[in-house]
N, C-alpha and C positions, 0 to 999 in steps of 0.2 A: 460393614454390606459398602460399596460402592453404588453411590446413591445413582441413578440413572441422568444423565440431563430429559427432560421435553424433549419434544421434539417439536421444532422449530420453523418455521418457513424464512429462506434461507435470505428472502427479497428486502426480510424488515428490519436484522440483526442492523448494527450500526458502529462501521469499522474504526477505530480508532490509532492513528501513524504511536510506536515505541522505539523509534527512531529519530533526531534529527535530522534535517536534505538540504539540500541546495539546488541551484543550476546551475550545469557548465556553462559553459560561450555561445550552443549550439538551441539554451533552452531548455534541457532533460536534465528533468529529477537527477538528483546523484541521492541515495539517502548513504548515513555517515553512520554505522557502524562501528563501534567503542571495539577495540582492538582487544582489549587488556581488566578483562572487571576489577583484576586480582593489582593495585594502589604500586606499590612493589613492582612489578611486574611491568606498568604503563612508565614506572621510572627507567625501570631498566633499558625498556622499547626504543627511550626517547633516548638517551645515554647512547644507543646503536643506531640513530636515526630512523628507529623506526617506528609510522604516522602512527597518530594516536587511533583514528577509523579507517574501516573495512573505506571502501568504496562500493559500489552495486549501479551501475548507471540504468535507470530505467528506458526502452525504449518510445514512441513518442505513445503510439494509446493509454503506456501503460504511465505514461507520464502526465496526461489528460486524466487519465486517472482519478492518480493520487494528488492533486491540485484537489479535487472533489475530494476526498477525506477528511473531515472537517470535525468530526465528532457529536457531529450531531444527524446528521441525511444520511439517511439505512442505502444500502446497497440496492433500494431502488428505485428508490429517491435518484439513487448515481447514474445509475440506467435513462431512466427519464431529461437527464441535465445533456446527457451525450447523449442521447436520445431530437433530445430541441437542436445541442448544439449542428450535428450533422443537417439539421432542415433550414437553417437557417444558412448553409453551404451547399441546398440547392438539393442535397442529396437525398428524394423520400425514399430511396428503404439503407437507413441509416449502416448498421452491419450483420447478416446472417448471423445470426442467432443468441445475441445483444445479452443476456441473459446467463442464460446456461454461457458462458463464456466470461461474465462479468466473476459470474459465482466460479466460479472454477478460480479462476487472476483472484480470488480474496481466499480460496483455500487454497493454495499457494503464495500468498502471501502469509496465509496465518501460518498456515505448516514453518514453514520462515525462519517466525516470530519477527516481524517487519511491524505486523498490528498484531493489534485480537478486539475482542469487541465488546465494545462499552453493554447490552443488553445480553450479556448470552454465559 
């Protein structure tokens, strides 16, 4: 019988990165997704001129969120940091429905296996 996961508050989850990343010249985060898992395919791919990684470039907001993932902050804490950053820029209303959008974004990252959750 399969165990059912406990109901958990999404804002209490702690995201962790599953992949390496770098910044492009525009300052955007580029995720480096390994193209080959099998060492033989990796070697063959490199001989054929294939890059070792697939590169996924995040947009401006995604870049900001990604850089806040440190394996210690919860989704809710990341939201508070984003709110504070917007207030520092003089925006009294940061993002409409910030926490709903954050949970959808993290769900998408999770389903694409770009992140995992430390405490789930």
